[in-house]
SERO-96264 format. One record per atom (N, C-alpha, C): x, y, z. Coordinates in Angstrom, 1 decimal, always signed. Layout:
// SERO-96264
X,Y,Z
...
This chain:
// SERO-96264
-45.4,-2.0,-6.4
-44.8,-0.8,-6.8
-45.5,+0.3,-6.0
-44.6,+1.2,-5.5
-45.1,+2.3,-4.7
-45.5,+3.5,-5.5
-46.2,+4.4,-4.8
-46.7,+5.7,-5.4
-45.5,+6.5,-5.9
-44.4,+6.5,-5.2
-43.2,+7.2,-5.7
-42.7,+6.7,-7.0
-42.6,+5.4,-7.1
-42.2,+4.7,-8.4
-43.1,+5.0,-9.5
-44.4,+5.0,-9.3
-45.3,+5.3,-10.4
-45.2,+6.7,-10.8
-45.1,+7.6,-9.8
-44.9,+9.0,-10.1
-43.6,+9.3,-10.9
-42.6,+8.6,-10.6
-41.3,+8.7,-11.3
-41.4,+8.2,-12.7
-42.1,+7.1,-12.9
-42.4,+6.6,-14.3
-43.2,+7.6,-15.1
-44.2,+8.2,-14.5
-45.0,+9.1,-15.2
-44.2,+10.4,-15.6
-43.4,+10.8,-14.7
-42.5,+12.0,-15.0
-41.5,+11.7,-16.1
-40.9,+10.6,-16.0
-39.9,+10.2,-17.0
-40.6,+10.0,-18.4
-41.7,+9.3,-18.4
-42.4,+9.1,-19.6
-42.9,+10.5,-20.2
-43.3,+11.4,-19.4
-43.7,+12.7,-19.8
-42.5,+13.5,-20.4
-41.4,+13.4,-19.8
-40.2,+14.0,-20.4
-39.8,+13.5,-21.7
-39.9,+12.2,-21.8
-39.5,+11.5,-23.1
-40.5,+11.9,-24.2
-41.8,+12.0,-23.9
-42.8,+12.4,-24.9
-42.6,+13.9,-25.3
-42.3,+14.7,-24.3
-42.0,+16.1,-24.6
-40.8,+16.3,-25.5
-39.7,+15.5,-25.2
-38.5,+15.6,-26.0
-38.7,+15.1,-27.4
-39.5,+14.1,-27.6
-39.9,+13.6,-28.9
-40.7,+14.6,-29.7
-41.6,+15.3,-29.0
-42.4,+16.3,-29.6
-41.5,+17.5,-30.1
-40.6,+17.9,-29.2
-39.7,+19.0,-29.6
-38.8,+18.6,-30.8
-38.3,+17.4,-30.8
-37.6,+16.9,-32.0
-38.4,+16.9,-33.2
-39.6,+16.4,-33.1
-40.5,+16.4,-34.3
-40.8,+17.8,-34.8
-41.0,+18.8,-33.9
-41.3,+20.1,-34.2
-40.1,+20.8,-35.0
-38.9,+20.5,-34.6
-37.7,+21.0,-35.3
-37.7,+20.4,-36.7
-37.9,+19.1,-36.8
-37.9,+18.4,-38.1
-39.0,+19.0,-39.0
-40.2,+19.2,-38.4
-41.3,+19.8,-39.2
-41.0,+21.2,-39.8
-40.3,+22.0,-39.0
-40.0,+23.3,-39.5
-38.8,+23.2,-40.5
-37.9,+22.3,-40.3
-36.8,+22.2,-41.3
-37.4,+21.7,-42.6
-38.3,+20.8,-42.6
-39.0,+20.3,-43.8
-39.7,+21.5,-44.5
-40.4,+22.3,-43.7
-41.1,+23.4,-44.2
-40.2,+24.4,-44.9
-39.1,+24.8,-44.3
-38.2,+25.8,-44.9
-37.5,+25.1,-46.2
-37.3,+23.8,-46.1
-36.7,+23.2,-47.3
-37.7,+23.3,-48.5
-39.0,+23.1,-48.2
-40.0,+23.2,-49.2
-40.2,+24.6,-49.7
-40.1,+25.6,-48.8
-40.1,+27.0,-49.3
-38.9,+27.3,-50.1
-37.8,+26.8,-49.8
-36.6,+27.0,-50.7
-36.7,+26.4,-52.0
-37.3,+25.2,-52.1
-37.5,+24.5,-53.3
-38.6,+25.0,-54.2
-39.5,+25.8,-53.6
-40.7,+26.3,-54.4
-40.2,+27.1,-55.5
-41.0,+27.1,-56.6
-40.6,+27.9,-57.8
-39.2,+27.5,-58.3
-38.9,+26.3,-58.2
-37.6,+25.8,-58.6
-36.4,+26.5,-57.9
-36.6,+27.0,-56.7
-35.6,+27.6,-56.0
-35.3,+29.1,-56.4
-36.0,+29.6,-57.4
-35.7,+30.9,-57.9
-36.0,+32.0,-56.9
-36.9,+31.8,-55.9
-37.2,+32.8,-54.9
-36.1,+33.1,-54.0
-35.2,+32.1,-53.8
-34.1,+32.2,-52.9
-32.7,+32.3,-53.6
-32.8,+32.3,-54.9
-31.5,+32.3,-55.7
-30.8,+33.7,-55.5
-29.5,+33.6,-55.6
-28.7,+34.8,-55.5
-28.9,+35.6,-56.8
-29.1,+36.9,-56.6
-29.3,+37.8,-57.8
-28.2,+38.8,-57.7
-27.3,+38.8,-58.8
-26.2,+39.8,-58.9
-26.7,+40.8,-60.0
-26.8,+42.1,-59.5
-27.2,+43.1,-60.5
-26.1,+43.9,-61.1
-25.0,+43.9,-60.3
-23.8,+44.7,-60.8
-22.6,+44.1,-60.0
-21.4,+44.0,-60.7
-20.2,+43.7,-60.1
-19.3,+44.9,-59.9
-18.3,+44.8,-59.1
-17.5,+45.9,-58.8
-16.1,+45.5,-58.3
-15.2,+46.4,-58.1
-13.9,+46.2,-57.5
-14.0,+46.7,-56.1
-13.7,+45.9,-55.1
-13.7,+46.4,-53.7
-12.4,+47.3,-53.5
-12.5,+48.3,-52.7
-11.3,+49.1,-52.5
-10.2,+48.3,-51.8
-9.0,+48.5,-52.3
-7.8,+47.8,-51.7
-7.3,+48.5,-50.5
-8.2,+48.5,-49.4
-7.9,+49.1,-48.2
-7.9,+48.1,-47.0
-7.4,+48.6,-45.9
-7.4,+47.7,-44.7
-8.8,+47.4,-44.2
-9.8,+48.3,-44.6
-11.2,+48.0,-44.1
-11.8,+46.8,-44.8
-11.2,+46.5,-46.0
-11.8,+45.4,-46.8
-10.8,+44.2,-46.9
-9.5,+44.4,-46.9
-8.6,+43.3,-47.1
-7.6,+43.3,-46.0
-7.2,+42.1,-45.6
-6.1,+41.8,-44.7
-5.2,+40.8,-45.2
-3.9,+41.0,-45.0
-3.0,+39.9,-45.4
-2.8,+39.0,-44.2
-3.1,+37.7,-44.4
-2.9,+36.7,-43.4
-1.8,+35.7,-43.9
-1.3,+35.0,-43.0
-0.3,+34.0,-43.4
-0.9,+33.1,-44.4
-0.3,+33.0,-45.6
-0.8,+32.1,-46.6
-1.8,+32.7,-47.5
-2.2,+34.0,-47.4
-3.2,+34.5,-48.3
-3.8,+35.8,-47.8
-4.8,+36.2,-48.6
-5.5,+37.5,-48.3
-6.9,+37.1,-47.8
-7.4,+37.9,-46.9
-8.7,+37.8,-46.4
-9.6,+39.0,-46.8
-10.8,+38.7,-47.1
-11.7,+39.8,-47.5
-12.9,+39.9,-46.4
-13.2,+41.2,-46.1
-14.3,+41.4,-45.1
-15.1,+42.6,-45.6
-16.4,+42.3,-45.8
-17.3,+43.4,-46.1
-18.1,+43.8,-44.8
-18.0,+45.1,-44.4
-18.7,+45.4,-43.2
-20.2,+45.4,-43.3
-20.8,+45.0,-42.1
-22.3,+45.0,-42.0
-22.7,+46.3,-41.4
-23.9,+46.7,-41.8
-24.5,+47.9,-41.2
-26.0,+47.6,-41.1
-26.6,+48.3,-40.2
-28.1,+48.3,-40.1
-28.6,+49.2,-41.2
-29.8,+48.9,-41.7
-30.3,+49.6,-42.9
-30.4,+51.1,-42.5
-29.8,+51.9,-43.4
-29.9,+53.4,-43.3
-28.8,+54.0,-42.4
-28.0,+53.2,-41.7
-26.9,+53.7,-40.9
-25.7,+54.0,-41.7
-25.0,+55.1,-41.4
-23.8,+55.5,-42.2
-22.6,+55.0,-41.4
-21.6,+54.4,-42.1
-20.4,+53.9,-41.4
-19.2,+54.8,-41.6
-19.3,+55.7,-42.7
-18.1,+56.6,-42.9
-17.7,+56.4,-44.4
-16.9,+57.4,-44.8
-16.5,+57.4,-46.2
-15.5,+56.2,-46.6
-14.9,+55.6,-45.6
-13.9,+54.5,-45.9
-14.7,+53.2,-46.3
-16.0,+53.2,-46.2
-16.8,+52.0,-46.5
-17.8,+52.3,-47.6
-17.3,+52.2,-48.9
-18.2,+52.4,-50.0
-19.2,+51.3,-50.3
-18.9,+50.1,-49.8
-19.8,+49.0,-49.9
-20.1,+48.3,-48.6
-21.3,+47.9,-48.3
-21.7,+47.3,-47.0
-22.6,+46.2,-47.3
-22.7,+45.3,-46.3
-23.7,+44.2,-46.3
-24.8,+44.6,-45.3
-26.0,+44.4,-45.8
-27.2,+44.6,-45.0
-28.0,+43.3,-44.9
-28.4,+43.0,-43.7
-29.2,+41.8,-43.5
-30.4,+42.2,-42.7
-31.6,+41.7,-43.1
-32.8,+42.1,-42.4
-33.8,+40.9,-42.5
-34.6,+40.9,-41.5
-35.7,+39.9,-41.4
-36.8,+40.4,-42.3
-37.3,+39.6,-43.2
-38.4,+40.0,-44.1
-39.7,+39.5,-43.5
-39.7,+38.3,-42.9
-40.9,+37.7,-42.4
-40.6,+36.8,-41.2
-41.4,+36.9,-40.2
-41.2,+35.9,-39.0
-42.2,+34.8,-39.2
-41.8,+33.6,-39.4
-42.7,+32.5,-39.6
-43.1,+31.8,-38.3
-42.2,+31.9,-37.4
-42.5,+31.3,-36.0
-41.7,+32.1,-35.0
-42.4,+32.7,-34.1
-41.7,+33.5,-33.0
-41.1,+32.6,-31.9
-41.9,+31.6,-31.5
-41.4,+30.8,-30.4
-40.4,+29.8,-30.9
-39.9,+29.0,-29.9
-38.9,+28.0,-30.2
-39.5,+26.8,-31.0
-38.9,+26.5,-32.1
-37.8,+27.1,-32.8
-38.2,+28.4,-33.5
-37.3,+29.4,-33.5
-37.6,+30.6,-34.2
-37.3,+30.4,-35.7
-38.2,+30.8,-36.6
-38.0,+30.6,-38.0
-38.3,+32.0,-38.7
-37.4,+32.4,-39.6
-37.5,+33.7,-40.3
-37.1,+33.5,-41.7
-37.7,+34.4,-42.5
-37.2,+34.6,-43.9
-36.4,+35.9,-43.8
-35.3,+35.9,-44.4
-34.4,+37.1,-44.4
-33.8,+37.4,-45.7
-33.2,+38.5,-45.8
-32.5,+38.9,-47.0
-31.1,+39.5,-46.7
-30.2,+39.2,-47.5
-28.8,+39.7,-47.4
-28.6,+40.5,-48.7
-28.0,+41.7,-48.5
-27.8,+42.6,-49.7
-26.4,+43.2,-49.5
-25.7,+43.4,-50.7
-24.5,+44.2,-50.8
-25.0,+45.5,-51.4
-24.7,+46.6,-50.7
-25.2,+47.9,-51.1
-24.0,+48.8,-51.4
-24.1,+49.6,-52.5
-23.1,+50.6,-52.8
-23.6,+51.9,-52.0
-22.8,+52.4,-51.1
-23.3,+53.4,-50.2
-23.6,+54.7,-50.9
-22.8,+55.1,-51.9
-22.9,+56.4,-52.6
-24.3,+56.7,-53.1
-24.9,+55.6,-53.7
-26.3,+55.8,-54.3
-27.3,+54.8,-53.7
-26.9,+54.1,-52.7
-27.8,+53.0,-52.1
-28.2,+52.0,-53.1
-27.4,+51.8,-54.1
-27.7,+50.7,-55.1
-27.5,+49.4,-54.6
-28.5,+48.5,-54.8
-28.3,+47.1,-54.3
-27.5,+46.4,-55.4
-26.3,+45.9,-55.1
-25.4,+45.3,-56.0
-25.8,+43.8,-56.2
-26.2,+43.2,-55.1
-26.6,+41.8,-55.2
-27.5,+41.5,-53.9
-28.3,+40.5,-54.1
-29.2,+40.1,-52.9
-29.5,+38.6,-53.0
-29.8,+38.1,-51.9
-30.3,+36.7,-51.8
-31.3,+36.6,-50.6
-32.3,+35.8,-50.8
-33.2,+35.5,-49.7
-33.0,+34.2,-49.2
-33.3,+34.0,-47.9
-33.1,+32.6,-47.3
-34.0,+32.5,-46.1
-34.0,+31.3,-45.6
-34.8,+31.0,-44.4
-33.8,+30.5,-43.3
-34.1,+30.8,-42.1
-33.3,+30.3,-41.0
-34.1,+29.8,-39.8
-33.7,+28.7,-39.3
-34.4,+28.1,-38.1
-33.3,+28.1,-37.0
-33.7,+28.6,-35.9
-32.8,+28.6,-34.7
-33.4,+28.0,-33.5
-32.7,+27.3,-32.8
-33.3,+26.7,-31.5
-34.2,+25.6,-31.8
-35.0,+25.3,-30.8
-35.9,+24.2,-30.8
-35.2,+22.9,-30.3
-35.9,+21.9,-30.2
-35.3,+20.6,-29.7
-35.1,+20.7,-28.2
-34.5,+19.7,-27.7
-34.2,+19.6,-26.3
-32.9,+20.3,-26.0
-33.0,+21.4,-25.3
-31.9,+22.3,-25.1
-30.7,+21.7,-24.4
-30.9,+20.7,-23.6
-29.8,+20.0,-22.9
-28.9,+19.2,-23.8
-29.6,+18.7,-24.9
-28.8,+17.8,-25.8
-28.5,+18.6,-27.2
-29.3,+19.6,-27.5
-29.1,+20.4,-28.7
-28.3,+21.6,-28.4
-27.1,+21.8,-28.9
-26.3,+22.9,-28.6
-26.7,+24.2,-29.3
-27.9,+24.2,-29.8
-28.4,+25.5,-30.5
-28.1,+25.5,-32.0
-28.3,+24.3,-32.6
-28.0,+24.2,-34.0
-28.9,+25.2,-34.8
-28.3,+25.9,-35.8
-29.0,+26.8,-36.7
-29.1,+26.1,-38.1
-30.2,+26.2,-38.7
-30.3,+25.6,-40.0
-30.7,+26.8,-41.0
-29.9,+26.8,-42.1
-30.2,+27.8,-43.1
-30.6,+27.1,-44.4
-31.4,+27.7,-45.1
-31.9,+27.2,-46.4
-32.0,+28.5,-47.3
-31.3,+28.5,-48.5
-30.5,+27.4,-49.0
-29.1,+27.4,-48.3
-28.5,+26.2,-48.3
-27.2,+26.1,-47.7
-26.2,+27.1,-48.4
-25.2,+27.6,-47.7
-24.3,+28.6,-48.3
-22.9,+28.0,-48.5
-22.6,+27.8,-49.7
-21.2,+27.4,-50.1
-20.4,+28.7,-50.3
-19.1,+28.6,-50.2
-18.3,+29.8,-50.3
-18.5,+30.5,-51.7
-18.5,+29.7,-52.7
-18.7,+30.3,-54.1
-20.0,+31.0,-54.3
-21.0,+30.7,-53.4
-22.3,+31.3,-53.6
-22.5,+32.6,-52.8
-21.5,+32.9,-51.9
-21.6,+34.1,-51.1
-21.7,+35.3,-51.9
-22.4,+36.3,-51.5
-22.6,+37.5,-52.3
-21.3,+38.3,-52.5
-20.4,+38.4,-51.5
-19.2,+39.1,-51.7
-18.3,+38.4,-52.7
-18.3,+37.1,-52.8
-17.5,+36.4,-53.8
-18.0,+36.7,-55.2
-19.3,+36.8,-55.3
-19.9,+37.0,-56.7
-19.9,+38.4,-57.1
-19.9,+39.4,-56.2
-19.9,+40.8,-56.6
-18.6,+41.4,-56.9
-17.6,+41.0,-56.0
-16.3,+41.7,-56.1
-15.3,+40.9,-56.9
-14.9,+41.5,-58.1
-14.0,+40.8,-59.0
-12.6,+40.6,-58.4
-12.2,+41.4,-57.4
-10.9,+41.2,-56.7
-11.0,+40.5,-55.4
-12.1,+39.8,-55.2
-12.3,+39.0,-54.0
-11.3,+37.8,-54.1
-10.6,+37.5,-53.0
-9.6,+36.4,-53.1
-10.2,+35.0,-53.6
-11.4,+34.8,-53.3
-12.0,+33.5,-53.8
-12.8,+33.6,-55.1
-12.8,+34.8,-55.7
-13.5,+35.0,-56.9
-13.1,+34.0,-58.0
-11.8,+33.7,-58.1
-11.3,+32.9,-59.2
-11.8,+31.4,-59.0
-12.2,+31.1,-57.8
-12.6,+29.7,-57.5
-14.1,+29.4,-57.8
-14.8,+30.4,-58.2
-16.2,+30.2,-58.5
-16.4,+29.2,-59.7
-17.5,+28.5,-59.6
-17.8,+27.6,-60.7
-18.4,+28.4,-61.8
-18.2,+27.9,-63.0
-18.8,+28.5,-64.2
-20.3,+28.2,-64.2
-21.2,+29.1,-64.7
-22.6,+28.8,-64.7
-22.9,+27.8,-65.7
């Protein structure tokens, strides 16, 4: 066996070990955020609805699509004003960065805010992992915890006239 063959074997082995490490690191962070979500019986990441409301029946919030209505709540950066046609907005912000490098892992909060008095109508906390793994084979999968079902979304729970509001499960 020549020097080139041995070098090739060493390089390939190194790449395989590196890929296995990256995969293990993603699994380790996924397990950690799952444990954080489950801590305190999941109460720390549970959706909290403080007040329900009726969304304005305007084009800014509702659109008629073939076969039904669509609902959209605009997002804004915290403290930014969108205009009087947006009495309710969604705010999302990072609360804590658990890992800056790849994979990036953050704790975040989503809130629906009534603009007139900045009242938080509902909020939920969650964890998100992005990236990690072997980039060539991993298309950039993002993992959220807790998983988000349609009936758990803040807009569905807050707005009584949301098109999906009737499909919510009873507590």
